[in-house]
N, C-alpha and C positions, 0 to 999 in steps of 0.2 A: 841777447835773444837768439834762440836756435833757429837755423834755417829749416823750413818745413821739409825740404828734400833730404836733409840729413838727420831728421829726428829719429831717435831710437824708437823702434816699435816694440810693443810688449808681446812676448811670445808665450802663449798659453798652450801647454801640451794637449794633444788630442787624447782623450782617455781610451785605454785599451779595454777590450771585452775579455773578462776572465770568468772562469767557472769550473765546474767539475762535471764529468760525464760518468754516469752509472752504467757500467758494462757488465755483461755476463762473464766475459773472459778475464776479468780482473777482479780480485777480491777486495780492492779498495778503489775509491773514486779516482778517476784519471783527470788531472788538472789540464786546463787549456788556457792559452792566452793568445789573443789576436789583436795586434796593434794595427793602426791604420795611418795612412798618409793623407787622409782627407776627412772632412766632416760630413756626416749624414749618409743617406741612401741605404746602407746596410745596417739594419738594427740588431739589437741583442738577440732576438729570436732567430734571425737568419744566421748570425755568427755561431750560435750554438748548433744549429742544424748543419752548417758548413764544417764545424769541428767534428761532429758525429760522422758526417759523410767522409771526411778526410781520414778519420780513424778507421772506419770500416774498409775503405779502399786500401789503406796502407797494410792492414792485416791480411786482406784477401790477396793483394799483390805479392806480399811476402810468401804466403802459402802457395801461390801460383808458381813462383819461381822455384819453390822447393818441391814441386810436383804433388802437392797435397790438395790442390784446388784447381779445377779446370779454368784456364784463361778465358774461355768463351763466356763464362758466367759474369765476366767483368765488362762485356760489350756495351751494356746500357750506361755504364759509369765512366768508361775510359775511351778515348778516341782511338781510332785504328792505328795511328802512328805510335802512340804510347804503348798499345798492346803488342805491336811488333817488337819494340825494344825490350819489353818484359819477356817475350817469347825467346828472343836472342839470349837473354841472360839465363833463362831456364835451360836452354840447350847447352850453354857453356857449363853450367853447374852440373847438369846431368852427365855430360861427357867427363867432367872431372871426377864425379862419383864412380863412374864406370872404370876409369883408369886407376883409381885408388880405392878399391872396394873395402880395404881394411879400415879406413877411417870413416866410411859412410858419407852421407851428404854433408857438404861443407857448412850448411846452415842448420844442421841438426834435424831432429824429428819431433822435438817437444812442441807444445802449442805456443803460438805467438801471444804475448801479453803486452798491451800498450802501457806505457809508464807516464808519458806526458806529450802534449802537443803545443807547439809555439809557431806563430806565423804572423804574416803581415798582409793586410788588404792593401795592395799597391795601387789599385784603382777600384771603382765601383764594380768592375767586371772581372777582376783578377785577384786571386788569393794564393799566396805562396806559403806553404806550411812545412815544418819538419816534425816528424813523429819519432819519439824514442820508444823502442820496443825491446823486450827481452825474449829470448828463446832459451829456456833453462837459465843458466847463469851468464849467457852471452848477451852482450848489448849490441843492438843494431839501430840504425837510423834510416828513415825513409823520407825522402823529399818528394813533396806532392805539389803540383800547380793545378789549381782549379780555375777554370775560366767560364764565364757565363756565355753560352752559345745559344742565342735566341732567348728562351725563357728558362733554360736548364743550365745548371752548373755541371760541367764535365771536367774530368781529369785529362789534362793535355800533356802532363809529364809525371812519371812515377819512377823514381830512382831508388832502388832497394839496395842497401849496403850494410 
């Protein structure tokens, strides 16, 4: 007979939220997948809204560091510290474009097109996502961390690469 302290426990995987986002900037549906480390609290409707918000923030942040979108327009979605980091990146890329005008902006001038989103709800109040984007034929990834602050989900980290 097995000792109760050493009994093997059955491990049921927590289902991920998966779906497609219909976006104006993409001619095909953009797939998203959000896995989770816990059961409950954030439902399918919220996961879809968080995926849409993450996609929007990643595209606008990418355009902001390319000087195609004013950073100030992200103030309602991104915390001040994350905005300052994006501003620093924009300054570095701007300086690089000025030093090498023959090659233009390092991240190009074509529109940003989202390809896919993958992430993990690490707690009921924190979502970590990575977004695959293309600018022309170039592939880029944006890492986004959304955190619930009060009753709003805010971007606390945006890393455009």
